Phi, psi and omega in degrees: 000339180291351177289336181298306180297328177295316180294323176298321177296318178300313180297316179301313179298315181298316180293321177296317178297314180299319178296316180298326181270002183056044182278153176263338176201161175250123185257327184214143173229133183249115183250137175247123186231123178285146180300336180269000186285345183064018175273130180259119183307313183297326178290319176300314180298316179303308181293323178301313181301328180278307188282343179272355178303141178062025172237171177287356177266354181301131179086357178296145179271128174266126178252123183254127173240126180264138175247135184283162174294138174229147179237158172232136180268129179283339181279315183246351177084001182291136171257133187206164171263121183291150174283151178305133176090354179213146175250358182301147179293127178286345180279315185232354179083000182295150173251010176270083188227165179217149175295131181238359181184160179103002179257359187285157170207117181209155172270107187282317183202157179229135174247128180237157175255139179247164182303302189287113177055032182042047177299139181252148176226142177233145175205142175287143178261145182286149172211150181228117177047047175080002179248122180287132180221153173261133179257000000 
């Protein structure tokens, strides 16, 4: 259920961007989701289909890119993707490690259609520590 407020934020950002660009429709949104974020792609799509109805974002395609979990070892400095069942560093065997990636969730880019000659515009959307925000 936590996907609903996240999806509402995505829609708000997309609509603000489209308004600023004088767009007639939003065609594509590119989302980057870390494997540790607990965001379910299908749930985001489900909520998107409902809340984007009767907006210029209705029918827009959501593109999901998953980023894997990454760890960093404090003993040897190696950054790595852990093997299933262990978080130990494959370089030195240390267990003094920290998550270094895979928790992100961001709206990477938006594609909109404009009136004149269906001109397209793309822009990266801001995000801070996995929380989508409008600046």
